[in-house]
C-alpha positions as CSV (number, residue, x, y, z in Angstrom):
1,M,-5.6,10.1,13.5
2,T,-3.9,7.3,15.5
3,P,-0.3,6.3,14.9
4,G,0.7,2.7,14.2
5,I,3.5,0.5,13.2
6,S,3.8,-2.1,10.5
7,S,5.6,-5.3,9.6
8,Y,7.4,-2.8,7.2
9,T,8.6,-0.7,10.1
10,Y,10.9,-3.6,11.0
11,T,11.4,-5.0,7.4
12,W,15.0,-6.3,8.1
13,A,14.1,-7.9,11.4
14,V,11.1,-9.6,9.9
15,G,13.4,-10.8,7.1
16,V,14.3,-9.8,3.5
17,P,14.9,-12.7,1.1
18,G,18.6,-13.3,1.0
19,Y,19.2,-11.4,4.1
20,M,17.3,-13.4,6.7
21,P,18.2,-12.9,10.4
22,E,18.7,-15.9,12.7
23,K,15.3,-15.3,14.5
24,P,13.0,-13.4,12.2
25,L,10.2,-11.4,14.0
26,N,6.7,-12.8,13.7
27,A,3.4,-11.2,14.2
28,R,3.2,-11.8,18.0
29,N,6.7,-10.2,18.2
30,L,5.4,-7.1,16.5
31,V,2.4,-7.0,18.8
32,D,4.9,-6.8,21.7
33,K,6.9,-4.0,20.1
34,A,3.8,-2.0,19.6
35,H,2.7,-2.6,23.1
36,T,6.2,-1.7,24.5
37,A,6.2,1.5,22.4
38,G,2.7,2.6,23.5
39,I,1.4,2.1,20.0
40,K,-2.2,0.9,19.6
41,I,-2.3,-0.2,16.0
42,L,-0.2,-2.8,14.2
43,Q,-0.6,-3.3,10.4
44,I,0.5,-6.8,9.4
45,A,1.5,-6.5,5.7
46,D,2.5,-9.1,3.1
47,N,6.0,-9.7,4.4
48,I,4.2,-11.6,7.1
49,P,1.5,-13.5,5.2
50,V,-0.8,-14.3,8.0
51,E,-3.5,-15.3,5.5
52,K,-1.8,-18.6,5.4
53,L,-2.5,-19.2,9.1
54,S,-5.4,-21.4,10.2
55,A,-8.7,-19.9,11.7
56,S,-7.7,-20.9,15.2
57,E,-4.2,-19.4,14.8
58,L,-5.7,-16.2,13.7
59,E,-8.2,-16.1,16.6
60,G,-5.2,-16.7,19.0
61,L,-3.3,-13.8,17.4
62,K,-6.3,-11.5,17.7
63,L,-6.7,-12.4,21.3
64,Y,-3.1,-11.8,22.1
65,A,-3.1,-8.5,20.4
66,G,-6.3,-7.6,22.3
67,S,-4.7,-8.6,25.6
68,K,-1.9,-6.0,24.9
69,G,-4.3,-3.3,23.8
70,V,-3.2,-3.4,20.2
71,A,-5.7,-3.4,17.3
72,L,-4.7,-5.1,14.0
73,E,-4.9,-4.0,10.4
74,M,-4.6,-6.6,7.6
75,G,-2.4,-6.1,4.5
76,G,-1.8,-8.2,1.4
77,R,-0.3,-8.2,-2.1
78,G,-1.7,-9.6,-5.3
79,L,-5.2,-8.4,-6.1
80,T,-6.5,-11.6,-7.8
81,P,-10.1,-12.6,-6.8
82,E,-9.0,-15.7,-4.9
83,H,-6.1,-14.1,-2.9
84,T,-8.1,-10.9,-2.1
85,L,-11.0,-13.0,-0.7
86,Q,-8.5,-14.9,1.3
87,C,-7.0,-11.8,2.7
88,L,-10.5,-10.5,3.3
89,N,-11.4,-13.4,5.4
90,T,-8.2,-13.0,7.3
91,A,-9.0,-9.3,8.0
92,Y,-12.4,-10.3,9.2
93,L,-11.0,-12.9,11.7
94,L,-8.4,-10.5,12.9
95,G,-11.1,-7.7,13.4
96,S,-9.4,-5.4,11.0
97,P,-11.6,-2.6,9.7
98,L,-9.7,-2.5,6.4
99,L,-7.8,-4.6,3.9
100,R,-4.7,-2.7,2.6
101,M,-3.8,-4.4,-0.8
102,V,-1.0,-3.9,-3.3
103,I,-2.4,-4.7,-6.7
104,D,0.8,-6.3,-8.2
105,S,2.5,-9.4,-7.1
106,A,5.3,-11.5,-8.6
107,G,4.2,-12.4,-12.1
108,Y,0.9,-10.5,-11.7
109,E,0.5,-7.0,-13.1
110,P,-3.1,-6.7,-14.3
111,T,-4.4,-4.0,-16.5
112,L,-6.5,-1.2,-15.2
113,E,-9.5,-2.6,-17.2
114,S,-9.2,-5.9,-15.4
115,V,-8.7,-4.5,-11.9
116,I,-12.0,-2.6,-11.8
117,P,-14.3,-5.5,-12.6
118,T,-12.4,-7.8,-10.2
119,I,-13.1,-5.2,-7.3
120,K,-16.7,-4.9,-8.4
121,D,-17.2,-8.5,-8.2
122,L,-15.7,-8.6,-4.6
123,L,-17.7,-5.5,-3.3
124,P,-20.5,-7.7,-1.9
125,E,-18.0,-9.7,0.2
126,F,-16.5,-6.4,1.6
127,R,-20.0,-5.0,2.4
128,K,-21.1,-8.2,4.1
129,R,-18.1,-8.1,6.3
130,N,-18.2,-4.4,6.8
131,I,-14.5,-3.9,5.8
132,R,-13.1,-1.4,3.5
133,L,-10.5,-2.1,0.7
134,A,-7.5,0.3,0.9
135,I,-5.5,0.1,-2.4
136,E,-2.0,1.2,-1.9
137,N,-0.5,3.5,-4.6
138,H,2.6,1.6,-5.9
139,D,5.2,2.5,-8.5
140,R,3.5,1.2,-11.7
141,L,0.3,3.2,-11.9
142,K,-0.2,6.9,-11.7
143,A,-2.3,8.7,-9.2
144,R,-5.1,9.5,-11.6
145,E,-5.3,5.8,-12.4
146,F,-5.8,4.9,-8.7
147,E,-8.4,7.6,-8.6
148,K,-10.2,6.0,-11.5
149,I,-10.2,2.7,-9.7
150,V,-11.9,4.2,-6.7
151,L,-14.5,6.2,-8.6
152,A,-15.4,3.3,-10.9
153,T,-16.0,0.9,-8.0
154,D,-17.5,2.3,-4.8
155,P,-15.9,5.2,-3.0
156,E,-17.8,4.2,0.2
157,I,-16.1,0.8,0.3
158,V,-13.0,1.3,-1.8
159,G,-10.3,3.9,-0.9
160,I,-6.6,4.5,-1.0
161,C,-3.7,3.5,1.2
162,L,-1.6,6.6,0.6
163,D,2.2,5.8,0.7
164,S,4.3,8.8,0.8
165,V,7.1,7.6,-1.3
166,N,6.1,4.7,-3.7
167,S,4.8,7.0,-6.5
168,L,8.3,8.4,-7.1
169,G,8.8,5.2,-8.9
170,A,6.0,6.3,-11.4
171,G,7.6,9.6,-11.8
172,E,5.2,11.6,-9.4
173,G,6.1,13.7,-6.4
174,F,4.3,13.2,-3.1
175,E,2.6,16.6,-3.1
176,T,1.0,15.9,-6.6
177,V,-0.1,12.3,-5.4
178,T,-1.4,13.7,-2.1
179,E,-3.5,16.4,-3.8
180,I,-5.1,13.8,-6.1
181,L,-5.5,10.9,-3.7
182,A,-6.1,12.5,-0.2
183,P,-9.8,12.7,-0.7
184,Y,-10.0,8.9,-1.1
185,T,-7.4,8.1,1.6
186,I,-8.5,5.7,4.3
187,N,-5.1,4.5,5.4
188,L,-1.8,6.4,5.5
189,H,1.9,5.2,5.3
190,V,4.3,7.6,6.7
191,K,7.7,6.9,5.2
192,D,10.2,9.7,5.2
193,F,13.0,9.9,2.6
194,T,16.0,11.7,1.3
195,I,17.1,12.4,-2.3
196,Q,20.8,13.0,-2.9
197,R,22.7,13.5,-6.1
198,V,25.3,10.7,-6.6
199,S,29.0,11.6,-6.6
200,H,29.5,11.7,-10.3
201,K,26.4,14.1,-10.5
202,M,24.6,11.9,-13.0
203,G,21.5,10.8,-11.1
204,F,20.0,10.6,-7.7
205,V,19.7,8.2,-4.9
206,V,16.4,7.8,-3.0
207,E,16.8,6.4,0.6
208,G,14.7,6.2,3.7
209,C,15.4,8.0,7.0
210,P,13.7,8.4,10.4
211,A,10.5,10.2,10.3
212,G,10.9,14.0,10.6
213,K,14.6,13.9,9.4
214,G,13.9,13.9,5.6
215,M,12.1,15.7,2.8
216,L,8.6,14.5,3.6
217,K,6.3,17.2,4.8
218,I,4.7,15.1,7.4
219,P,2.6,17.8,9.1
220,Y,1.2,18.9,5.8
221,L,0.4,15.2,4.9
222,L,-1.4,14.6,8.2
223,K,-3.4,17.8,7.9
224,K,-4.3,17.1,4.2
225,T,-5.6,13.6,4.8
226,S,-7.2,14.5,8.1
227,Q,-9.5,17.2,6.6
228,Y,-11.6,14.6,4.8
229,S,-12.2,12.6,8.0
230,R,-11.9,9.2,6.3
231,C,-8.4,8.2,7.4
232,H,-8.0,7.2,11.1
233,S,-4.6,5.5,11.1
234,A,-1.1,6.8,10.3
235,I,1.2,3.8,9.9
236,L,4.9,4.2,10.1
237,E,7.1,2.5,7.6
238,L,10.9,2.6,7.1
239,W,13.2,2.3,4.1
240,T,16.4,1.6,6.3
241,P,19.5,1.4,4.2
242,P,21.5,-1.7,5.1
243,E,24.8,-1.8,7.1
244,Q,27.6,-4.2,6.6
245,T,25.8,-7.1,8.3
246,V,22.1,-8.0,8.9
247,E,22.7,-7.7,12.6
248,K,23.9,-4.1,12.3
249,T,21.2,-3.2,9.9
250,I,18.5,-4.5,12.4
251,I,20.2,-2.4,15.3
252,K,19.9,0.7,13.0
253,E,16.3,-0.2,12.1
254,E,15.3,-0.4,15.7
255,K,16.9,2.9,16.5
256,W,15.1,4.6,13.5
257,A,11.8,3.0,14.6
258,Q,11.9,4.4,18.1
259,E,13.0,7.8,16.9
260,S,10.2,7.9,14.3
261,I,7.6,6.6,16.7
262,D,8.4,9.4,19.2
263,F,8.3,11.9,16.4
264,L,4.8,10.8,15.3
265,K,3.5,10.8,18.8
266,T,4.5,14.5,19.1
267,L,2.4,15.2,15.9
268,L,-0.6,12.9,16.7
269,E,-1.0,12.7,20.4
């Protein structure tokens, strides 16, 4: 399995609405970061919506990444027929072997019964381009519901982008989710975390941390997903808690990214 970074490794530097840096990172900046770190895969997710770029701009981005020895993976959000096809075409132009999609988007939370026929209708387009659909487990649906989507469509074309933390929002721990979804995982998000009880003892706070410093059993996660020989990339993501300013937060995020990349390399290389 090859380690990679994402536009969600550098979320604050890319820009969070309401907390935008003076010079947000773009896709080419992230290619440079991957190249400098010796990382060979960059996943560009929905916080940099490259599907809005022209075909010539996408070709330029692909060529630039190739010149740096970096392969691109495409990610989007909002699994409507029109937007998914737009993201699929972008994945094809970028040479991405998969399209990672989050089902929900702002104002769009489809039922399970509507997601399945949407994917079925799009399967011929995925087959024609030889690209697999990696559906990310997010915090609204349970792991068994994601499994149902895969089995009801085409497990050869449709799989899971397994995120190690998101399902906490659905009340499911990462070991439970991994046991259910590992057989279908074709893309992995490594995102370490801590859970601490708040000072008044009535509740917990879930926060991110550098990979290898938290509660995520990363060696177990890598071993479990590797045994099915379907997942070829482990993409680092970070939930970096903010500092007093955006500038200080970006400095911390950069430090965490380098520390996490070094840790993943020790496990995967």
